[in-house]
C-alpha positions as a printed Julia matrix, in Angstrom:
37×3 Matrix{Float64}:
 35.23   0.86  45.2
 31.87  -0.86  45.78
 30.4    2.21  47.48
 31.76   4.46  44.73
 30.28   2.36  41.93
 26.99   2.06  43.83
 26.73   5.84  44.25
 27.54   6.39  40.57
 24.8    3.91  39.63
 22.36   5.84  41.84
 23.55   9.07  40.22
 22.92   7.76  36.71
 19.52   6.38  37.76
 18.6    9.83  39.1
 19.73  11.47  35.86
 17.71   8.98  33.79
 14.63   9.51  35.97
 15.01  13.29  35.74
 15.3   13.07  31.95
 12.15  10.92  31.89
 10.31  13.53  33.97
 11.53  16.35  31.71
 10.53  14.39  28.63
  7.05  13.84  30.11
  6.71  17.56  30.9
  7.9   18.49  27.39
  5.43  16.01  25.87
  2.59  17.5   27.93
  3.53  21.03  26.81
  3.73  19.97  23.15
  0.4   18.11  23.4
 -1.32  21.04  25.1
 -0.02  23.43  22.41
 -1.09  21.03  19.66
 -4.61  20.73  21.06
 -4.76  24.47  21.84
 -4.19  25.21  18.14
């Protein structure tokens, strides 16, 4: 049970970090398009 909950916590942390990275990439793309115009 402890190992299972620990792995699920790691899984959610990875998902959150990936979403942060995607959000940063999306923000960079939007900013570059905004300044390109």
